[in-house]
C-alpha positions as CSV (number, residue, x, y, z in Angstrom):
1,X,-44.3,24.5,11.2
2,X,-41.3,25.3,9.0
3,X,-39.2,27.9,10.9
4,X,-35.9,29.8,10.6
5,X,-34.0,28.8,13.8
6,X,-30.6,30.2,13.2
7,X,-28.8,33.0,11.4
8,X,-25.0,33.4,11.1
9,X,-23.5,36.4,9.4
10,X,-19.7,37.0,9.1
11,X,-17.7,39.8,7.5
12,X,-20.8,41.5,6.0
13,X,-20.8,45.4,5.8
14,X,-20.6,46.6,9.5
15,X,-20.9,43.1,10.9
16,X,-17.8,41.3,12.1
17,X,-19.8,38.2,13.2
18,X,-23.2,37.6,14.7
19,X,-25.3,34.6,15.5
20,X,-29.0,34.7,16.1
21,X,-31.3,32.0,17.5
22,X,-34.9,32.8,16.5
23,X,-37.9,31.4,18.3
24,X,-41.3,30.4,17.0
25,X,-43.9,33.1,17.4
26,X,-43.2,36.9,17.1
27,X,-39.5,37.8,17.0
28,X,-39.0,41.6,17.2
29,X,-35.8,43.5,16.2
30,X,-35.2,47.1,17.4
31,X,-32.3,49.5,17.5
32,X,-31.2,53.0,16.9
33,X,-31.5,54.5,13.5
34,X,-28.3,53.6,11.6
35,X,-27.5,50.7,13.9
36,X,-27.7,48.2,11.0
37,X,-31.2,46.8,11.2
38,X,-31.5,46.8,7.4
39,X,-28.2,44.8,7.2
40,X,-29.9,41.8,8.9
41,X,-32.7,41.7,6.3
42,X,-30.3,42.3,3.5
43,X,-28.1,39.4,4.7
44,X,-31.2,37.0,4.7
45,X,-32.2,38.2,1.3
46,X,-28.6,37.7,0.1
47,X,-28.5,34.1,1.4
48,X,-31.7,33.5,-0.5
49,X,-30.3,34.4,-3.8
50,X,-30.7,38.2,-4.1
51,X,-28.1,40.1,-6.2
52,X,-25.3,41.2,-4.0
53,X,-22.2,43.3,-4.7
54,X,-18.7,42.3,-3.5
55,X,-18.6,45.8,-1.9
56,X,-20.8,44.4,0.9
57,X,-17.8,42.4,2.2
58,X,-16.4,44.0,5.4
59,X,-13.4,46.2,4.8
60,X,-10.1,44.2,5.1
61,X,-11.8,40.8,4.8
62,X,-11.4,38.2,2.0
63,X,-15.1,37.0,2.0
64,X,-18.5,37.3,3.6
65,X,-20.6,34.4,4.8
66,X,-24.3,34.0,5.6
67,X,-25.9,30.9,6.9
68,X,-29.6,30.2,7.5
69,X,-30.8,27.1,9.3
70,X,-34.5,26.0,8.9
71,X,-36.3,23.1,10.5
72,X,-39.0,21.6,8.3
73,X,-42.1,19.9,9.7
74,X,-44.4,20.0,6.6
75,X,-44.0,16.7,4.7
76,X,-45.1,18.4,1.4
77,X,-42.3,21.0,1.8
78,X,-39.7,18.2,2.5
79,X,-40.8,16.4,-0.7
80,X,-40.5,19.6,-2.7
81,X,-36.9,20.2,-1.5
82,X,-35.9,16.5,-2.1
83,X,-37.2,16.9,-5.7
84,X,-34.1,19.1,-6.2
85,X,-31.9,16.1,-5.1
86,X,-31.1,17.9,-1.8
87,X,-30.4,15.5,1.0
88,X,-32.4,16.0,4.2
89,X,-31.4,14.2,7.4
90,X,-33.7,12.7,10.1
91,X,-33.7,16.1,11.9
92,X,-35.4,17.6,8.9
93,X,-33.0,20.6,8.8
94,X,-32.1,22.7,5.8
95,X,-28.9,24.8,5.9
96,X,-28.6,27.4,3.2
97,X,-25.2,29.1,2.9
98,X,-23.7,31.8,0.7
99,X,-20.1,32.7,0.6
100,X,-19.3,36.0,-1.3
101,X,-15.7,36.3,-2.4
102,X,-13.7,39.5,-3.2
103,X,-13.6,38.6,-6.9
104,X,-17.4,39.0,-7.0
105,X,-18.2,35.3,-7.2
106,X,-20.6,33.6,-4.8
107,X,-20.8,30.0,-3.7
108,X,-24.3,28.8,-2.8
109,X,-24.9,25.6,-0.9
110,X,-27.9,23.7,0.5
111,X,-27.1,21.1,3.1
112,X,-23.5,21.2,1.9
113,X,-24.4,20.6,-1.7
114,X,-23.6,23.2,-4.3
115,X,-26.7,25.0,-5.7
116,X,-27.5,27.7,-8.2
117,X,-29.1,31.1,-7.1
118,X,-32.3,30.1,-9.0
119,X,-32.5,26.8,-7.1
120,X,-32.0,28.7,-3.8
121,X,-34.8,31.1,-4.7
122,X,-37.2,28.3,-5.6
123,X,-36.6,26.4,-2.4
124,X,-36.7,29.6,-0.3
125,X,-40.2,30.4,-1.7
126,X,-41.4,27.3,0.2
127,X,-39.8,28.4,3.5
128,X,-39.9,32.2,3.9
129,X,-41.8,35.3,2.8
130,X,-40.1,38.7,3.2
131,X,-42.3,41.9,3.1
132,X,-40.6,45.3,2.8
133,X,-41.5,48.8,1.6
134,X,-41.0,47.6,-2.0
135,X,-43.8,45.0,-1.7
136,X,-46.1,47.5,-0.1
137,X,-45.6,49.8,-3.1
138,X,-46.3,46.9,-5.4
139,X,-50.0,47.2,-4.4
140,X,-50.1,50.3,-6.7
141,X,-49.6,47.9,-9.7
142,X,-52.9,46.2,-10.8
143,X,-51.0,43.1,-11.8
144,X,-50.2,42.5,-8.1
145,X,-54.0,42.6,-7.4
146,X,-54.5,39.7,-9.8
147,X,-51.6,37.8,-8.2
148,X,-53.0,38.3,-4.7
149,X,-56.5,37.2,-5.7
150,X,-55.2,34.1,-7.3
151,X,-53.3,33.2,-4.2
152,X,-56.6,33.1,-2.3
153,X,-58.4,31.1,-5.0
154,X,-56.5,27.9,-4.2
155,X,-55.8,24.7,-6.2
156,X,-59.0,24.7,-8.3
157,X,-57.9,27.9,-10.0
158,X,-54.2,26.8,-10.2
159,X,-55.3,23.7,-12.1
160,X,-57.3,25.8,-14.6
161,X,-54.4,28.3,-15.0
162,X,-52.0,25.4,-15.7
163,X,-54.3,24.2,-18.4
164,X,-54.7,27.7,-19.8
165,X,-50.9,28.4,-19.9
166,X,-50.4,25.2,-21.9
167,X,-53.2,26.1,-24.3
168,X,-51.8,29.7,-24.6
169,X,-48.4,28.4,-25.6
170,X,-50.1,26.2,-28.2
171,X,-52.2,29.2,-29.4
172,X,-49.1,31.4,-29.8
173,X,-47.2,28.7,-31.8
174,X,-50.2,28.1,-34.0
175,X,-50.7,31.8,-34.6
176,X,-47.0,32.2,-35.4
177,X,-47.1,29.3,-37.9
178,X,-50.1,30.8,-39.6
179,X,-48.4,34.1,-40.0
180,X,-45.3,32.4,-41.4
181,X,-47.6,30.7,-44.0
182,X,-48.9,34.0,-45.3
183,X,-47.4,34.9,-48.7
184,X,-48.6,36.0,-52.2
185,X,-48.9,33.6,-55.1
186,X,-45.8,34.8,-57.0
187,X,-43.6,34.4,-54.0
188,X,-45.1,31.0,-53.3
189,X,-44.3,29.8,-56.9
190,X,-40.8,31.2,-56.6
191,X,-40.3,29.3,-53.4
192,X,-41.6,26.1,-54.9
193,X,-39.3,26.5,-57.9
194,X,-36.3,27.1,-55.8
195,X,-37.0,24.2,-53.5
196,X,-37.5,21.9,-56.5
197,X,-34.1,22.9,-57.8
198,X,-32.4,22.1,-54.4
199,X,-34.3,18.8,-54.0
200,X,-33.3,17.7,-57.5
201,X,-29.7,18.7,-57.0
202,X,-29.4,16.7,-53.8
203,X,-31.4,13.6,-55.0
204,X,-29.4,13.4,-58.3
205,X,-26.2,13.0,-56.2
206,X,-27.6,9.9,-54.6
207,X,-25.6,10.4,-51.4
208,X,-24.8,7.6,-49.0
209,X,-24.0,7.9,-45.4
210,X,-20.2,7.8,-44.8
211,X,-19.5,8.0,-48.6
212,X,-17.5,11.1,-48.3
213,X,-14.9,9.5,-46.0
214,X,-14.6,6.5,-48.3
215,X,-14.2,8.5,-51.5
216,X,-11.6,10.7,-49.9
217,X,-9.7,7.6,-48.8
218,X,-9.8,6.2,-52.4
219,X,-8.8,9.5,-53.9
220,X,-5.8,9.9,-51.7
221,X,-4.6,6.4,-52.5
222,X,-5.0,6.7,-56.2
223,X,-3.5,10.2,-56.5
224,X,-0.4,9.0,-54.6
225,X,-0.1,5.6,-56.2
226,X,3.0,6.3,-58.2
227,X,4.9,7.6,-55.2
228,X,3.7,4.7,-53.1
229,X,4.9,2.2,-55.7
230,X,8.3,3.8,-56.1
231,X,8.9,3.8,-52.3
232,X,7.7,0.3,-51.8
233,X,10.0,-1.0,-54.6
234,X,13.0,0.7,-53.0
235,X,12.1,-0.7,-49.7
236,X,11.8,-4.2,-51.2
237,X,15.3,-3.7,-52.9
238,X,16.7,-3.1,-49.4
239,X,14.9,-5.8,-47.5
240,X,14.1,-8.6,-50.1
241,X,15.6,-10.2,-53.2
242,X,15.9,-6.9,-55.0
243,X,18.2,-5.8,-57.8
244,X,21.3,-5.3,-55.6
245,X,21.7,-8.5,-53.7
246,X,24.9,-7.1,-52.0
247,X,22.8,-4.6,-50.0
248,X,19.8,-6.8,-49.5
249,X,18.9,-7.2,-45.8
250,X,17.3,-10.6,-46.5
251,X,20.4,-11.8,-48.3
252,X,22.7,-10.6,-45.5
253,X,20.6,-12.4,-42.8
254,X,20.7,-15.6,-44.9
255,X,24.5,-15.4,-45.0
256,X,24.6,-14.8,-41.3
257,X,22.4,-17.9,-40.6
258,X,24.7,-20.1,-42.8
259,X,27.8,-18.9,-40.9
260,X,26.2,-19.5,-37.5
261,X,25.2,-23.0,-38.6
262,X,28.9,-24.0,-38.5
263,X,29.4,-23.0,-34.8
264,X,26.0,-23.2,-33.2
265,X,26.7,-26.7,-31.8
266,X,29.7,-25.4,-29.8
267,X,27.5,-23.5,-27.3
268,X,23.8,-23.2,-26.4
269,X,24.1,-19.4,-26.6
270,X,25.1,-19.6,-30.2
271,X,22.1,-21.7,-31.0
272,X,19.9,-19.1,-29.4
273,X,21.5,-16.4,-31.6
274,X,21.0,-18.4,-34.7
275,X,17.3,-19.1,-33.8
276,X,16.7,-15.4,-33.3
277,X,18.2,-14.7,-36.8
278,X,15.9,-17.3,-38.2
279,X,12.8,-15.6,-36.6
280,X,13.9,-12.2,-38.0
281,X,14.3,-13.8,-41.5
282,X,10.8,-15.3,-41.3
283,X,9.3,-11.9,-40.1
284,X,11.2,-10.1,-42.9
285,X,9.9,-12.6,-45.5
286,X,6.3,-12.0,-44.3
287,X,6.8,-8.2,-44.6
288,X,8.3,-8.5,-48.1
289,X,5.3,-10.7,-49.2
290,X,3.0,-7.9,-48.0
291,X,5.0,-5.3,-49.9
292,X,4.8,-7.4,-53.1
293,X,1.0,-7.9,-52.5
294,X,0.4,-4.2,-52.1
295,X,2.5,-3.4,-55.2
296,X,0.6,-5.9,-57.3
297,X,-2.8,-4.6,-56.2
298,X,-2.2,-0.9,-56.5
299,X,-2.7,0.4,-60.1
300,X,-2.6,3.9,-61.4
301,X,-6.0,4.0,-63.1
302,X,-6.5,7.5,-64.4
303,X,-10.1,7.0,-65.2
304,X,-10.8,5.7,-61.6
305,X,-8.8,8.6,-60.2
306,X,-10.9,11.1,-62.3
307,X,-14.2,9.6,-61.1
308,X,-13.0,9.7,-57.4
309,X,-12.0,13.4,-57.8
310,X,-15.2,14.3,-59.6
311,X,-17.3,12.5,-56.9
312,X,-15.4,14.3,-54.1
313,X,-15.9,17.7,-55.7
314,X,-19.6,17.0,-56.1
315,X,-20.0,16.1,-52.4
316,X,-17.9,19.1,-51.3
317,X,-20.1,21.4,-53.5
318,X,-23.2,20.1,-51.8
319,X,-21.6,20.6,-48.4
320,X,-20.8,24.2,-49.1
321,X,-24.6,24.8,-49.8
322,X,-26.5,22.5,-47.5
323,X,-24.4,21.4,-44.5
324,X,-21.0,20.3,-43.2
325,X,-21.7,16.6,-43.5
326,X,-23.7,14.2,-45.6
327,X,-26.1,13.8,-42.5
328,X,-26.7,17.6,-42.6
329,X,-27.3,17.5,-46.4
330,X,-29.9,14.6,-46.1
331,X,-31.6,16.4,-43.2
332,X,-31.8,19.6,-45.3
333,X,-33.3,17.5,-48.1
334,X,-36.1,16.1,-45.8
335,X,-36.9,19.6,-44.5
336,X,-37.0,21.0,-48.0
337,X,-39.4,18.2,-49.1
338,X,-41.6,19.0,-46.1
339,X,-41.6,22.7,-46.9
340,X,-42.2,21.9,-50.6
341,X,-45.2,19.8,-49.7
342,X,-46.6,22.6,-47.5
343,X,-46.3,25.1,-50.3
344,X,-47.8,22.8,-52.9
345,X,-50.8,22.3,-50.5
346,X,-50.8,25.8,-49.2
347,X,-54.5,26.4,-49.1
348,X,-55.3,23.1,-47.5
349,X,-52.7,23.5,-44.8
350,X,-53.7,27.2,-44.2
351,X,-57.3,26.1,-43.7
352,X,-56.2,23.3,-41.4
353,X,-54.1,25.8,-39.3
354,X,-57.0,28.3,-39.2
355,X,-59.4,25.6,-38.0
356,X,-56.9,24.4,-35.4
357,X,-56.4,27.9,-34.2
358,X,-60.2,28.4,-33.9
359,X,-60.5,25.2,-31.8
360,X,-57.7,26.3,-29.5
361,X,-59.3,29.7,-29.1
362,X,-62.6,28.1,-28.3
363,X,-61.1,25.9,-25.7
364,X,-59.2,28.8,-24.2
365,X,-62.4,30.8,-23.9
366,X,-64.0,27.9,-22.0
367,X,-61.1,27.7,-19.6
368,X,-61.1,31.5,-19.2
369,X,-64.8,31.3,-18.4
370,X,-64.1,28.8,-15.6
371,X,-61.3,30.9,-14.3
372,X,-63.5,34.0,-14.2
373,X,-66.3,32.2,-12.3
374,X,-63.8,31.0,-9.7
375,X,-62.4,34.5,-9.3
376,X,-65.8,36.2,-9.1
377,X,-67.0,33.7,-6.5
378,X,-63.8,34.0,-4.4
379,X,-63.4,37.7,-4.8
380,X,-66.6,38.5,-2.8
381,X,-65.6,36.3,0.1
382,X,-62.0,37.6,0.1
383,X,-63.2,41.3,-0.1
384,X,-65.3,40.7,3.0
385,X,-62.3,39.1,4.9
386,X,-59.9,41.9,3.8
387,X,-62.4,44.6,4.9
388,X,-62.8,42.9,8.3
389,X,-59.0,42.7,8.7
390,X,-58.7,46.4,7.7
391,X,-61.2,47.3,10.4
392,X,-59.0,45.3,12.9
393,X,-56.1,47.5,11.7
394,X,-58.0,50.7,12.6
395,X,-59.6,51.5,9.2
396,X,-62.8,52.3,11.1
397,X,-65.1,53.2,8.2
398,X,-63.5,51.5,5.3
399,X,-65.0,50.1,2.1
400,X,-63.2,47.5,0.1
401,X,-64.2,45.8,-3.1
402,X,-62.5,43.7,-5.8
403,X,-63.6,44.5,-9.4
404,X,-63.1,42.0,-12.2
405,X,-63.6,43.3,-15.8
406,X,-63.1,41.4,-19.0
407,X,-60.2,42.6,-21.2
408,X,-60.5,42.7,-25.0
409,X,-58.1,39.8,-25.4
410,X,-57.1,36.9,-23.2
411,X,-53.6,36.4,-21.9
412,X,-51.9,33.4,-20.2
413,X,-53.7,34.4,-17.0
414,X,-57.1,34.7,-18.6
415,X,-59.1,37.7,-19.7
416,X,-59.7,39.2,-16.3
417,X,-58.6,42.7,-15.3
418,X,-58.6,42.7,-11.5
419,X,-58.3,45.8,-9.4
420,X,-58.7,46.5,-5.6
421,X,-61.1,49.4,-4.8
422,X,-61.1,51.2,-1.5
423,X,-62.5,54.1,0.4
424,X,-60.8,54.9,3.7
425,X,-62.9,57.9,4.9
426,X,-66.6,58.4,5.4
427,X,-68.4,60.1,2.5
428,X,-65.7,59.3,0.0
429,X,-66.6,57.2,-3.1
430,X,-64.8,54.0,-3.6
431,X,-61.8,54.4,-5.9
432,X,-58.8,52.4,-7.2
433,X,-56.5,51.6,-4.4
434,X,-53.5,53.2,-6.2
435,X,-55.2,56.5,-6.3
436,X,-56.3,56.6,-2.6
437,X,-53.9,54.9,-0.3
438,X,-50.9,56.6,1.4
439,X,-47.6,54.8,2.2
440,X,-48.7,54.0,5.8
441,X,-52.1,52.7,4.5
442,X,-50.4,50.5,1.9
443,X,-48.4,48.8,4.6
444,X,-51.5,48.1,6.7
445,X,-53.4,46.9,3.6
446,X,-50.6,44.5,2.8
447,X,-50.6,43.3,6.4
448,X,-54.3,42.7,6.2
449,X,-53.9,40.7,3.1
450,X,-51.0,38.7,4.5
451,X,-52.9,38.0,7.7
452,X,-55.7,36.3,5.7
453,X,-53.3,34.5,3.4
454,X,-51.4,33.2,6.4
455,X,-54.4,31.0,7.4
456,X,-53.9,28.8,4.3
457,X,-50.2,29.6,3.5
458,X,-47.7,26.7,3.8
459,X,-44.9,29.2,4.3
460,X,-43.8,29.1,8.0
461,X,-41.7,32.2,8.3
462,X,-42.8,35.7,7.6
463,X,-40.5,38.7,7.8
464,X,-41.9,42.3,8.0
465,X,-39.6,45.2,7.4
466,X,-41.0,48.8,7.6
467,X,-44.5,47.4,8.4
468,X,-44.9,50.4,10.8
469,X,-44.1,53.1,8.3
470,X,-46.4,56.1,8.7
471,X,-48.4,54.8,11.7
472,X,-48.6,55.5,15.4
473,X,-50.9,55.5,18.4
474,X,-54.0,53.4,18.3
475,X,-53.2,52.2,14.7
476,X,-49.8,50.9,15.9
477,X,-51.5,49.0,18.7
478,X,-53.8,47.4,16.1
479,X,-50.9,46.4,13.9
480,X,-49.1,44.8,16.8
481,X,-52.2,42.7,17.6
482,X,-52.5,41.6,14.0
483,X,-48.8,40.6,14.0
484,X,-49.4,38.6,17.2
485,X,-52.4,36.9,15.7
486,X,-50.4,35.8,12.6
487,X,-47.6,34.6,15.0
488,X,-49.9,32.1,16.6
489,X,-49.6,29.9,13.5
490,X,-46.4,31.3,11.9
491,X,-43.0,32.4,12.8
492,X,-42.9,36.2,12.4
493,X,-39.7,38.3,12.3
494,X,-40.3,42.0,12.4
495,X,-38.1,45.1,12.4
496,X,-39.8,48.0,14.1
497,X,-39.3,51.4,15.8
498,X,-42.7,51.4,17.5
499,X,-43.0,50.5,21.2
500,X,-46.5,49.0,20.8
501,X,-45.2,46.4,18.3
502,X,-42.0,45.8,20.3
503,X,-44.0,45.1,23.5
504,X,-45.9,42.3,21.7
505,X,-42.7,40.3,21.1
506,X,-42.3,36.7,22.1
507,X,-38.5,37.2,21.8
508,X,-37.0,40.7,21.6
509,X,-33.6,41.4,19.9
510,X,-31.7,44.7,19.9
511,X,-29.3,45.7,17.2
512,X,-26.5,48.0,18.2
513,X,-23.6,49.7,16.5
514,X,-20.3,50.4,18.3
515,X,-16.8,51.8,17.4
516,X,-13.5,50.5,18.7
517,X,-10.0,50.7,17.3
518,X,-11.2,52.8,14.4
519,X,-13.6,50.0,13.3
520,X,-17.4,50.1,13.4
521,X,-19.3,46.9,14.3
522,X,-22.9,46.0,14.4
523,X,-24.1,43.3,16.9
524,X,-27.5,41.7,17.7
525,X,-28.5,40.0,20.9
526,X,-31.7,38.9,22.7
527,X,-33.0,41.0,25.6
528,X,-34.2,39.7,28.9
529,X,-36.1,41.0,31.9
530,X,-35.3,44.7,32.7
531,X,-33.5,45.2,29.5
532,X,-36.7,44.6,27.6
533,X,-38.5,47.3,29.5
534,X,-35.5,49.7,29.0
535,X,-35.6,49.1,25.2
536,X,-39.4,49.7,25.0
537,X,-38.9,52.8,27.1
538,X,-36.2,54.1,24.7
539,X,-38.7,53.6,21.9
540,X,-41.3,55.5,23.8
541,X,-39.2,58.5,24.8
542,X,-36.7,58.6,22.0
543,X,-34.2,60.5,24.1
544,X,-34.2,60.2,27.9
545,X,-35.6,57.2,29.8
546,X,-37.2,58.5,33.0
547,X,-38.8,56.5,35.7
548,X,-42.2,57.5,34.4
549,X,-41.3,56.4,30.9
550,X,-40.0,53.1,32.3
551,X,-43.2,52.6,34.2
552,X,-45.2,53.2,30.9
553,X,-43.0,50.6,29.2
554,X,-43.7,48.0,31.8
555,X,-47.4,48.7,31.6
556,X,-47.3,48.4,27.8
557,X,-45.5,45.0,28.0
558,X,-48.0,43.7,30.6
559,X,-50.9,44.9,28.5
560,X,-49.4,43.2,25.4
561,X,-49.1,39.9,27.3
562,X,-52.7,40.1,28.3
563,X,-53.8,40.8,24.7
564,X,-51.8,37.8,23.5
565,X,-53.6,35.6,25.9
566,X,-57.0,36.4,24.4
567,X,-56.4,36.8,20.7
């Protein structure tokens, strides 16, 4: 079983710091109204990627921190998590952390590795399922009924839905393309004429890849050839055998070598100096030869310069119309040719698109038919199971059905309009669930659904918040038994204010709020022995815990233990 074994919360709202070690089975959390029970659920939701304001950080603190530690036993879940490149050690533990900073930014991590909020949510969906008042109310929306039914239908339906969704995307694209093709004959001819002009303009230019860079290089050289020649001639005058030999560097170095030749035998150091001058002379001669070669090869050809300028202007004009580079222009040319071909063969292509769309629609209808058959078959079985579970939850004379009607047009989920129908009182006709059920009934209906789903659900941890809204007495006892039944194969964490549910706990935590030094702090800790009876007694009495109430609390706990032995 995949379970949440540890919760650590620091600097969050009224919490200074709490650590909670959860058990397998049924974990119950109770406390006075306003003690901070909702903060515990909010902190878990926050760690799992829910939107959280920086205002949730405890006053005077720089950050808030939430840590959730799960142990994973299911190999399929381990593989799913590893598919996100999350390392898992031999203990098969997954640590999810979220640090919320005062600047509003959050840092999410899984096993020490940074993660996005979306990645956290996806991985959390394999590990934990949280049910609060909002989800109970979602039963009023028919789309939720379809989602719940499909959860029951299993892999056969999922495979068909995957096929349908791929086909539906294809159908939408084909329909969009067909709509884009629609145009009157005058507009089509104008489009063809305009495309022919563009295609001809680009093809006439006979562009070559990289040509613009080469033309630009030639143009720069030719347009600056006079200045280049003048400068190089001056440089050669200074360094080579130019007009003024008196200032020629080459001539001066030659004179220096001759002078050194008279004294170089007098000392080895003089020989080295003379050799360095000789090397400089050779290097300078090489440079001068390159200068002369460059001067000889550069010509001021006005016609060639004109051609380069004209070609460059042509390329730039095409760039201004069709793209920022020759690659973009050639790509535009290919696209224009393709569009021109489509317009020239408009009727043929239109007929092909219409035929392809019909084939896709036909295949979609076949898949929708399969999906409907699966839903119809499963819906009858599921309706019976939900009805039985509702009876267990003190709906004594309940009728429950799942209706499936065909919509006028298919969607990515098929063509089925699914709705839960219910009658909770004798003599009343069966009606849509949203028009009949009260808030308390919705919570029990959702619990009935979840108790059936739990039999096949891979998710190990279920959290119930406000599952006891609007119920009491015998109904509360039935709800507690259902929670205990689910907890036989799942970890259940439940916040409650009802003693019947609290008595069924395998581990009971109390949440308390205290004030010291002008600061309010919420704490959570497990109860043992007499403290368990005292807390159940508080839930029974609400005000004063008398000996009689305490005795009732002990009886309630003993009865709950007996019930757990037989369910």
